[in-house]
matplotlib code that plots the C-alpha trace (Angstrom):
import matplotlib.pyplot as plt

x = [-24.4, -22.5, -19.1, -16.8, -18.7, -17.4, -14.0, -13.7, -15.1, -12.7, -9.8, -10.6, -10.5, -6.9, -5.8, -6.8, -4.7, -1.9, -1.7, 0.5, -0.5, 2.8, 4.4, 8.4, 10.5, 14.0, 16.8, 16.8, 18.2, 15.9, 12.8, 11.3, 12.5, 14.9, 12.4, 10.7, 7.6, 6.5, 3.3, 2.5, -0.3, 0.8, 0.2, 2.8, 2.1, 4.2, 4.2, 2.5, -0.8, -0.1, -3.3, -4.4, -2.3, -3.1, -6.8, -5.8, -3.9, -7.1, -9.7, -8.0, -6.6, -3.5, -0.1, 2.9, 4.1, 7.7, 9.5, 10.5, 13.5, 13.7, 11.3, 11.2, 7.5, 5.4, 4.6, 1.6, 2.1, 0.5, 2.6, 1.5, -0.1, -2.7, -3.5, -3.7, -6.3, -8.6, -8.2, -7.1, -8.6, -12.3, -11.8, -11.4, -13.7, -16.4, -15.3, -13.9, -11.4, -12.5, -9.8, -8.1, -6.1, -8.8, -7.1, -3.9, -6.0, -7.2, -4.1, -2.7, -6.2, -5.8, -1.8, -2.5, -5.5, -3.3, -0.3, -2.8, -3.9, -0.3, 0.0, 3.4, 5.0, 4.0, 5.9, 2.8, 1.1, 4.5, 4.6, 0.9, 2.4, 5.3, 3.6, 0.4, 3.3, 4.9, 1.0, 1.0, 1.8, 2.9, 4.5, 6.3, 10.4, 10.6, 13.6, 13.9, 12.4, 9.8, 12.8, 14.6, 12.6, 11.2, 12.6, 12.3, 8.8, 5.9, 2.2]
y = [10.2, 9.8, 11.3, 8.4, 8.1, 11.6, 10.9, 7.9, 9.5, 12.6, 10.4, 8.6, 12.1, 12.9, 9.9, 9.9, 13.6, 12.6, 8.6, 6.3, 2.5, 1.1, -2.2, -2.8, -5.1, -6.2, -8.5, -11.4, -14.2, -15.7, -15.2, -17.9, -16.7, -14.2, -11.3, -9.6, -8.3, -5.4, -3.6, -0.6, 2.2, 5.5, 8.8, 12.3, 15.6, 18.3, 17.9, 20.7, 19.3, 15.5, 15.3, 14.1, 11.3, 10.4, 10.2, 7.7, 5.9, 6.1, 5.4, 2.8, 0.9, 0.2, 1.9, 3.6, 7.6, 8.1, 10.8, 10.7, 12.7, 12.6, 15.0, 16.2, 15.2, 13.0, 9.6, 7.2, 4.0, 0.6, -2.6, -5.5, -7.9, -8.7, -5.3, -4.1, -6.6, -6.4, -2.5, -0.8, -2.7, -2.4, 0.8, 1.9, -0.1, 0.8, 4.7, 4.5, 7.2, 9.6, 9.9, 7.7, 6.5, 4.1, 2.5, 1.8, 1.2, -1.7, -3.5, -2.7, -4.6, -7.7, -7.7, -7.8, -10.2, -12.1, -11.9, -12.7, -16.1, -17.2, -16.9, -15.5, -18.9, -20.2, -19.0, -18.0, -15.9, -14.8, -13.6, -11.9, -9.9, -8.9, -8.1, -6.3, -4.0, -3.2, -1.5, 0.2, 4.0, 3.2, 6.7, 6.8, 5.5, 1.5, 0.2, -3.0, -3.3, -6.7, -8.4, -8.1, -9.5, -12.4, -12.6, -16.5, -16.3, -16.0, -15.5]
z = [8.1, 11.6, 12.6, 12.4, 8.9, 7.9, 9.8, 7.7, 4.4, 5.0, 5.5, 2.1, 0.4, 2.0, 1.2, -2.9, -2.5, -0.5, 0.3, -1.5, -2.3, -2.7, -3.5, -3.2, -3.7, -2.2, -2.8, 0.3, 0.3, 2.9, 1.0, -1.5, -5.2, -3.5, -3.2, -0.2, -1.6, 0.8, 0.2, 2.2, 2.4, 3.3, 4.1, 5.0, 6.3, 7.8, 11.6, 12.4, 11.0, 11.9, 13.6, 10.7, 10.1, 14.0, 13.1, 10.4, 13.2, 15.6, 13.2, 11.1, 14.2, 12.7, 11.2, 12.7, 12.7, 12.1, 10.9, 6.8, 7.2, 2.9, 3.3, 6.7, 6.9, 9.2, 7.7, 8.6, 7.2, 7.5, 6.0, 7.7, 5.4, 7.9, 8.8, 5.2, 4.2, 7.2, 8.3, 5.0, 2.1, 3.9, 4.3, 0.8, -0.3, 2.2, 1.3, -2.2, -4.0, -6.7, -8.4, -10.7, -7.4, -7.4, -10.6, -8.3, -4.8, -6.7, -8.3, -4.4, -2.9, -5.4, -4.7, -1.0, -0.9, -3.1, -0.3, 2.2, 1.0, 0.2, -3.5, -3.2, -1.8, -5.4, -8.5, -11.1, -7.5, -7.1, -11.1, -10.7, -8.3, -10.0, -12.7, -11.0, -8.8, -12.2, -13.9, -10.0, -9.8, -13.5, -13.5, -10.5, -10.9, -10.6, -8.3, -9.9, -13.2, -13.5, -15.6, -12.9, -10.1, -12.1, -15.7, -15.9, -14.8, -17.1, -16.2]

ax = plt.figure().add_subplot(projection="3d")
ax.plot(x, y, z, "-o")
ax.set_aspect("equal")
plt.show()
Protein backbone atom coordinates (compact mmCIF):
# COMPACT_ATOMS: atom_id res chain seq x y z
CA UNK A 1 0.00 0.00 0.00
CA UNK A 2 1.31 3.46 -0.86
CA UNK A 3 1.24 6.41 1.52
CA UNK A 4 -2.00 7.83 0.09
CA UNK A 5 -3.75 4.44 0.36
CA UNK A 6 -2.55 4.10 3.95
CA UNK A 7 -3.93 7.54 4.80
CA UNK A 8 -7.24 6.79 3.12
CA UNK A 9 -7.61 3.44 4.89
CA UNK A 10 -6.79 5.18 8.19
CA UNK A 11 -9.47 7.83 7.53
CA UNK A 12 -12.10 5.16 6.88
CA UNK A 13 -11.17 3.40 10.11
CA UNK A 14 -11.29 6.68 11.96
CA UNK A 15 -14.69 7.54 10.47
CA UNK A 16 -15.94 4.06 11.38
CA UNK A 17 -15.49 5.01 15.02
CA UNK A 18 -15.96 8.77 15.06
CA UNK A 19 -17.78 9.73 11.85
CA UNK A 20 -21.42 10.50 11.23
CA UNK A 21 -23.44 10.14 8.03
CA UNK A 22 -26.48 12.29 8.64
CA UNK A 23 -29.51 13.61 6.78
CA UNK A 24 -31.46 16.40 8.44
CA UNK A 25 -34.69 18.09 7.45
CA UNK A 26 -35.56 21.73 8.03
CA UNK A 27 -38.85 23.45 7.29
CA UNK A 28 -38.44 25.79 4.34
CA UNK A 29 -40.90 27.87 2.36
CA UNK A 30 -38.45 28.15 -0.54
CA UNK A 31 -37.98 24.40 -1.07
CA UNK A 32 -40.34 22.12 -2.91
CA UNK A 33 -42.57 20.13 -0.55
CA UNK A 34 -41.81 22.64 2.27
CA UNK A 35 -38.63 20.92 3.48
CA UNK A 36 -34.91 21.36 2.90
CA UNK A 37 -32.96 18.07 2.89
CA UNK A 38 -29.41 18.43 4.24
CA UNK A 39 -27.09 15.43 3.97
CA UNK A 40 -23.72 15.71 5.70
CA UNK A 41 -20.68 13.70 6.63
CA UNK A 42 -18.80 14.85 9.72
CA UNK A 43 -16.06 13.85 12.13
CA UNK A 44 -15.23 15.60 15.41
CA UNK A 45 -12.04 15.71 17.45
CA UNK A 46 -10.60 17.66 20.35
CA UNK A 47 -8.75 20.78 19.23
CA UNK A 48 -5.36 19.47 20.33
CA UNK A 49 -5.72 16.57 17.87
CA UNK A 50 -7.27 18.45 14.95
CA UNK A 51 -4.52 17.36 12.54
CA UNK A 52 -6.58 14.28 11.67
CA UNK A 53 -9.43 16.59 10.60
CA UNK A 54 -7.00 18.52 8.42
CA UNK A 55 -6.00 15.16 6.92
CA UNK A 56 -9.67 14.48 6.08
CA UNK A 57 -9.97 17.87 4.39
CA UNK A 58 -6.68 17.58 2.49
CA UNK A 59 -7.16 13.95 1.41
CA UNK A 60 -10.82 14.21 0.41
CA UNK A 61 -10.42 17.64 -1.16
CA UNK A 62 -13.55 19.12 0.35
CA UNK A 63 -15.29 20.08 3.57
CA UNK A 64 -14.78 22.70 6.22
CA UNK A 65 -13.31 22.76 9.70
CA UNK A 66 -15.24 24.61 12.38
CA UNK A 67 -15.62 24.71 16.13
CA UNK A 68 -18.54 22.66 17.48
CA UNK A 69 -19.75 24.64 20.46
CA UNK A 70 -22.04 21.83 21.65
CA UNK A 71 -19.11 19.73 22.84
CA UNK A 72 -16.11 22.07 22.43
CA UNK A 73 -14.54 20.03 19.65
CA UNK A 74 -13.45 20.82 16.12
CA UNK A 75 -15.55 19.34 13.34
CA UNK A 76 -14.72 18.39 9.76
CA UNK A 77 -17.93 18.54 7.77
CA UNK A 78 -18.95 18.17 4.14
CA UNK A 79 -22.50 19.19 3.19
CA UNK A 80 -22.25 19.90 -0.52
CA UNK A 81 -24.29 17.27 -2.38
CA UNK A 82 -21.81 17.48 -5.26
CA UNK A 83 -18.79 16.94 -2.98
CA UNK A 84 -20.57 14.17 -1.11
CA UNK A 85 -21.40 12.41 -4.39
CA UNK A 86 -18.05 12.88 -6.12
CA UNK A 87 -15.53 12.84 -3.25
CA UNK A 88 -16.95 11.36 -0.03
CA UNK A 89 -18.95 8.45 -1.49
CA UNK A 90 -16.15 7.21 -3.79
CA UNK A 91 -13.71 7.27 -0.86
CA UNK A 92 -15.91 5.07 1.34
CA UNK A 93 -16.79 2.79 -1.56
CA UNK A 94 -13.08 2.20 -2.19
CA UNK A 95 -12.19 2.05 1.53
CA UNK A 96 -15.34 0.63 3.18
CA UNK A 97 -16.25 0.77 6.84
CA UNK A 98 -15.88 -2.51 8.70
CA UNK A 99 -18.56 -2.08 11.37
CA UNK A 100 -22.35 -2.05 11.13
CA UNK A 101 -21.99 1.68 10.31
CA UNK A 102 -21.45 0.46 6.73
CA UNK A 103 -25.23 -0.06 6.45
CA UNK A 104 -25.79 3.59 7.42
CA UNK A 105 -23.22 4.62 4.83
CA UNK A 106 -25.06 2.60 2.17
CA UNK A 107 -28.39 4.30 3.00
CA UNK A 108 -26.64 7.68 3.09
CA UNK A 109 -24.98 6.96 -0.28
CA UNK A 110 -28.36 6.13 -1.83
CA UNK A 111 -29.85 9.39 -0.49
CA UNK A 112 -26.93 11.48 -1.76
CA UNK A 113 -27.04 9.83 -5.18
CA UNK A 114 -30.80 10.38 -5.42
CA UNK A 115 -30.31 14.05 -4.57
CA UNK A 116 -27.35 14.38 -6.94
CA UNK A 117 -29.63 13.02 -9.68
CA UNK A 118 -32.43 15.47 -8.74
CA UNK A 119 -34.86 12.84 -7.43
CA UNK A 120 -35.66 14.97 -4.36
CA UNK A 121 -37.46 17.41 -6.68
CA UNK A 122 -40.15 14.82 -7.49
CA UNK A 123 -42.67 13.60 -4.92
CA UNK A 124 -41.77 9.91 -5.21
CA UNK A 125 -38.03 10.64 -4.92
CA UNK A 126 -38.60 12.98 -1.98
CA UNK A 127 -40.69 10.34 -0.18
CA UNK A 128 -38.06 7.67 -0.85
CA UNK A 129 -35.37 9.92 0.66
CA UNK A 130 -37.55 10.57 3.73
CA UNK A 131 -38.04 6.83 4.21
CA UNK A 132 -34.33 6.05 3.80
CA UNK A 133 -33.41 8.86 6.21
CA UNK A 134 -35.83 7.50 8.82
CA UNK A 135 -33.84 4.24 8.82
CA UNK A 136 -30.47 6.05 8.92
CA UNK A 137 -28.86 6.04 12.38
CA UNK A 138 -31.98 4.27 13.62
CA UNK A 139 -31.03 4.53 17.29
CA UNK A 140 -30.64 8.33 17.20
CA UNK A 141 -33.42 10.72 18.15
CA UNK A 142 -35.08 12.37 15.15
CA UNK A 143 -36.07 16.02 15.27
CA UNK A 144 -38.97 15.35 12.88
CA UNK A 145 -40.67 11.99 12.45
CA UNK A 146 -41.22 10.70 8.92
CA UNK A 147 -44.99 11.30 9.19
CA UNK A 148 -44.41 15.01 9.95
CA UNK A 149 -42.23 15.47 6.86
CA UNK A 150 -44.11 13.50 4.22
CA UNK A 151 -47.50 12.47 5.65
CA UNK A 152 -49.37 12.40 2.35
CA UNK A 153 -46.59 10.77 0.34
CA UNK A 154 -46.61 7.01 0.21
CA UNK A 155 -43.92 5.01 -1.52
